[in-house]
C-alpha positions in Angstrom: 0.0 0.0 0.0 1.4 3.4 -1.0 1.9 6.0 1.7 -0.8 8.6 2.0 -0.3 12.3 2.4 -1.6 14.2 5.4 -4.3 15.7 3.3 -5.4 12.2 2.0 -5.5 10.9 5.5 -7.7 13.9 6.6 -10.1 13.3 3.7 -10.3 9.6 4.5 -11.1 10.4 8.1 -13.8 12.8 7.2 -15.3 10.3 4.7 -15.3 7.6 7.3 -16.8 9.9 10.0 -19.7 10.7 7.6 -20.3 7.0 6.9 -20.4 6.3 10.7 -23.0 9.0 11.3 -25.2 7.2 8.8 -25.1 4.2 11.1 -26.0 6.2 14.2 -29.6 5.7 15.3 -30.1 9.1 16.9 -32.6 11.4 15.1 -33.2 8.9 12.2 -36.7 8.4 10.9 -36.1 5.7 8.2 -34.0 2.6 8.4 -32.2 0.3 6.0 -31.1 -3.1 7.3 -28.8 -5.2 5.0 -28.5 -8.9 5.5 -24.7 -9.6 5.9 -24.7 -13.3 6.7 -22.3 -15.5 4.8 -24.7 -16.0 2.0 -25.4 -12.3 1.7 -21.8 -11.3 1.6 -21.1 -14.0 -1.0 -23.9 -12.6 -3.1 -22.7 -9.0 -3.0 -24.2 -7.4 0.1 -21.0 -5.4 0.8 -21.2 -3.8 -2.6 -24.9 -3.0 -2.0 -24.1 -1.6 1.4 -21.5 0.7 -0.1 -23.9 1.8 -2.8 -26.5 2.7 -0.2 -24.0 4.8 1.7 -22.9 6.5 -1.5 -26.4 7.2 -2.8 -27.6 8.5 0.6 -24.5 10.8 0.6 -25.1 11.9 -3.0 -28.6 13.1 -2.0 -27.5 14.5 1.4 -29.9 12.2 3.2 -29.1 12.3 6.9 -32.4 11.0 8.4 -31.9 7.4 7.3 -30.0 4.9 9.4 -28.2 2.1 7.7 -27.2 -1.1 9.6 -26.4 -4.7 9.0 -27.7 -7.9 10.4 -27.1 -11.6 10.0 -29.0 -14.0 7.7 -32.7 -13.0 7.2 -33.6 -16.5 6.1 -34.2 -15.6 2.4 -30.9 -17.1 1.1 -32.5 -17.7 -2.3 -32.9 -14.0 -2.8 -29.6 -12.6 -1.4 -28.6 -9.9 -1.0 -31.6 -9.0 1.1 -32.5 -5.6 2.5 -35.2 -4.5 4.9 -36.5 -0.9 4.5 -38.6 0.8 7.1 -39.9 4.3 6.2 -42.5 6.1 8.3 -46.0 5.9 6.8 -45.0 3.1 4.5 -45.1 -0.7 4.9 -41.9 -2.3 6.1 -40.5 -4.2 3.1 -37.8 -6.8 2.4 -36.2 -6.4 -1.0 -34.2 -9.3 -2.6 -31.5 -9.6 -5.2 -30.3 -6.1 -4.2 -27.1 -5.2 -6.2 -25.6 -1.8 -6.3 -28.0 -0.6 -9.0 -31.0 -1.7 -7.1 -29.7 -0.2 -3.9 -29.5 3.2 -5.6 -33.0 2.7 -6.9 -34.3 2.0 -3.4 -32.8 5.2 -2.2 -34.2 7.3 -5.0 -37.6 5.6 -5.3 -38.4 4.3 -1.8 -36.5 6.6 0.5 -36.9 9.8 -1.5 -39.9 9.2 -3.7 -42.0 7.2 -1.2 -42.8 4.5 -3.8 -42.1 0.8 -3.5 -39.6 -0.8 -5.9 -42.1 -3.5 -6.8 -39.9 -5.7 -9.0 -37.6 -6.5 -6.0 -40.0 -7.0 -3.1 -39.7 -10.4 -1.5 -41.7 -9.8 1.7 -44.1 -7.2 3.0 -47.0 -7.2 5.4 -50.4 -8.3 4.1 -52.6 -5.4 2.9 -55.2 -6.0 5.6 -52.7 -5.3 8.4 -51.0 -2.2 7.0 -52.3 0.8 8.9 
């Protein structure tokens, strides 16, 4: 690994600090939970996680918490992501690659519309309040 300049180190520190604030639960209304079990990681969950962080940053979204969890039990549809936005049903998306992650931010988090072609689990319509 090449040596970094002081300025590069400062920039890296600031970028990492910004990423960590996205994981902080304080004052966050929406939540994204990425399945990072062995099957999820093997299917590309880390790349999806990075895409979520990048897209949230690109749109200056600070009220959405992003975390990781173990296996969600939907190994056939990995990477899986649970999204919880106020006044919307809690949804689990499947086959979430970097492109789908960016769509979820734009369409679900910002646009308040479900990304229907990647939904693998959501509450029944009769229990959604």
